[in-house]
C-alpha positions, 0 to 999 in steps of 0.5 A: 500499500505504501509502495503504491502511494509512493509510486503515485506521488512520484508520478504525480510529481513527474507529471507536475514537472512536466506540466510546468516545463511545458507551461514555462516553454509555452509562456517563453514562446508567447512572449517571444512572438509578442516581442516580435509583433511589437517590433513589426508594429513600430516599424509599420507605424514609422511608415505612416507619419503624421505629416503635412507638406505642399506640392513644390514643382512638377517635373514630367510625370514627377510631383515634387514635395517639400517632405524629405528625409528630415520629415521621416517620409519613406518611398511607398508613402501615400499622401492625399493631395488637397486644395485649400479652399476659402474660409467659411464663417459662422453665419451669425457670429462671424467667427471663421470656422475653418476652410473648405478643402477640395480633394484632388487625389492621392500621390505615392512617394518614389524617391526621398531626398534630404529636403524634399521628395518626388512622388507619382500621382496614383489617384486623381479626382475627376475634373482636377489636376495636381497643381504647384501649391496643393497641399499634401498630408498623411491623416492624423486620425487612426489609419484603418488596417485589415489584417487577415490571419497570419500564415504560420506555415510549417512553423512548429508551435505557432498558432495562427490565432495567438500569433495574429492576436499578438499582431493586432494588440501590438498595432492597437497599442501604437495609438496610430491604427484601427485593425480590422480582423479576419472575420470582419474582413470576410463578412465585408468581402461577402457583403460585397459579393467579391468572387476571390475573397481570399486573394487579398492582393486582387484589385477587386478585393483591395476595392471592396475593403476601401469601399465597406470598411475604408481600409487604407492597407492590408497587412499580409503576414507570414512566418517562414523558417530561415536556416537558423531562425524563425522570420516574420514578415508583414507586407503593407499593401495600399488599397488604392492600387495594390502597391507595397507601402513598406515591408516590416519584418522581425526575427522571433528571438528564442524560438528554434526553427522546426517544422510542424508535423503537419502543414499550417493553414496557410499551406493549402495544396493546388492539387485536386488530391494531395500526393503522398508527402515523401519522407526526406532528410535534409542533409544540409542547408547552407547559405550563400550571400547573393541572390542566385539565378541559375546552377549546374551540377557536374564533375567540373574538375575531372577528379571524380568529385561533384561540384556546383556552379552558381551564378548571380547573373553576372558572375560564375562561382565554383563550389565544392560539395562534400559531407562538410558542406559547400566551399567556394573554390573558384569564382569568375567576376563577369562583366557588368553588362553580363546577364547569365540566365542559364548554367548547364554542365556536361561532358560533351567533349568526352575529355573527362571533365564537364564544361560549364555552358553559360547562356549570357543574355546581355543588352547587345544580344546573346554573348554566351560562353563555355568554361572548362577546367584546364591546367588547374583553373577554369578558362574560356574555351569558346566565347561571344557565342549567339546561342541559348544553351540547355543541357537535358536528358536524351531519350536514353537518359544521358546528358545532351546539349541543346541549343537555339539562336536568337534573332535581331528582334526576338530572344529565339530564332530557329529550331532547337538542335542537339549539339555534339562534339565533332573533331575540335568544335561543337557542331549542330545536329538533329532538330528537336521536333518541338510544337510550334507554339513552344519552340524554345530551348527552355521548359521542355523535356524528352521522356518515354512517360508512357512506356511505348518505346517513343519519348514524348515531349513535355512542355511547361507553358507560360501559365505554368501548366504541364503539357505532354505531346506525342512525336507527331505534335499532337497534344495528348495531356494538359494538367489541371495543376500548375508546376514550374514557375519562373521569375526569369523573363525576357522582354523585348520590343519588336518595334524598336529592333530589325530592319522593318520595325513593326510599330504599335506592338507592346513589349513581348515577354518570354517566361523561361521555365526551368528543367525537369528530370525523368529519373529513378531518384527513389532507387525503386526501379521506377522512373518519375517526371521530377518537377518543381512548382513554385507558388506565387505569393499574389496568386495568378491574378497579375502578369508579373508573379513573385514566388515565396514557396516551392516544392518538388513533385514525382509525376507518373503517367496513369494511362490518361495523364500525369498524376503526382505520386509524391511530393517533398514538404513545402519550402519557404522561398523561391526554387530558382534551379535544382539538379539531381546529384550523387555526391558520394558515388554510391548511386543514391541520387539526391536533389540539390535545390537552389532556393532564393530567400524571399519576403512575404511578397516573394521579393528576394532578400539577397541571399540563397540557400543550397538545400541537399535532400535525400529522399525515401520512397513513401510508406 
């Protein structure tokens, strides 16, 4: 009996200690989020200073204001423009009561100088024009903000309701804001019958929030797992035109960056049905101090070791890859005018060393080049090449070099051809029978996905849909889900180029979709199409897309179309490029991802993570 009591007492004490530890941990976590929310609220408050000023000049499309850095104004700040009217008096006492101001419109500051700023007109009242002498102001009344629930993503221990409440309280405590909750936002949008109420950057949503609630700005808030911390970003979006007023960020100190066991509420799947989450082991994640645009992987030094070539758009940097991580071993600065849009690597000349094919699309046209490791250093072995390069798997799975030229008035001209090494040069060969509407060297793959012995042509279109064509050019499948997703865009205006300019044509935009692989990466004898999906932070409403999260999928042909059979965990940031690599020669191929760290709106932070993932078959 006594023994049983002692056991119960010990168990009770143990439970109490565990409970106390849990309460202490929860309290510390709540305090950490509260502190970060206060930092963010203060930064947002600083973006709405109580200022008044005057229009001091008009220069082309710019409006000059007498407000400068001394007045604590910032780029992105929006001000009301008004015109002072005549004084009006009390009809009986004659006392001056004030002036009847006339609303002229709104301006947005673009540049801030010490004693003045330059702005653009973003809204103009009908029948009025901004004039020198007009007054400008940011209201001294409380600014009304809309705060949808914070997207906590995959951050372990973060509670959407609690974190959102912390931010609401911090904003209200500044005395500058009135905050509309997620519930009030949804009710207002329902009353306005807005078709896409969850797309908070949709112009229709912004207009409805202004009309119904007089909201000046929407706060889009998100938690992200960085390499060593949890980052909290809040993007402040104007309801006038959808412009970003400011980005307020804070590190949640004292919180270890850990994935939650299940996706957060904000991570809705774009699939009709969820693919199984594949087991993945993040072997390493290492940061490089610039925004990367392209990557290639191969035996670049001929010693049997795998190395990475990464470009920031101007230079090319080579990194060694081993168990300790990545380490830069060589760099090529490149010219100021260079614009590296793609990197590829393969031993095309069969000398045991993989060449680096650098596609360099400058303002003067294509100035591509090829690097090879010779005599202890990388040298240009072919330069000033008017070609786009892409190394892809051939139908037999071996790496093949494909290239395409550019025209005088367009980025691509002529067919995509396979190039081979003949004697002492790279020589053009067979034409790839791409569909006419997708005649570009980017965003395609050749793979026998249906197993009939003849390779199909797989293409990612400009809307991020996967399309499959047979060898005759007939389309046999178009995905309902979106894949790919690229921020790499080439623009040109045909009216300004060529011998016969075509006037009146809007500038054309070519989205350069990324690569796909058809490989057995899981080691189970089955090949899948390995393809990324970057998700735009603003949805697919706008022409310009900024991506803030991505994942990798494995797709199989099921007799009717391509179906997702597995997917990786969602990663914060934009997957700019990826590759398959066997770093230790074990035959176990791994994923190397080039992930550009972004803020909430998908804007690059200027840092990139190289992430190495080892995948395991689901189940």
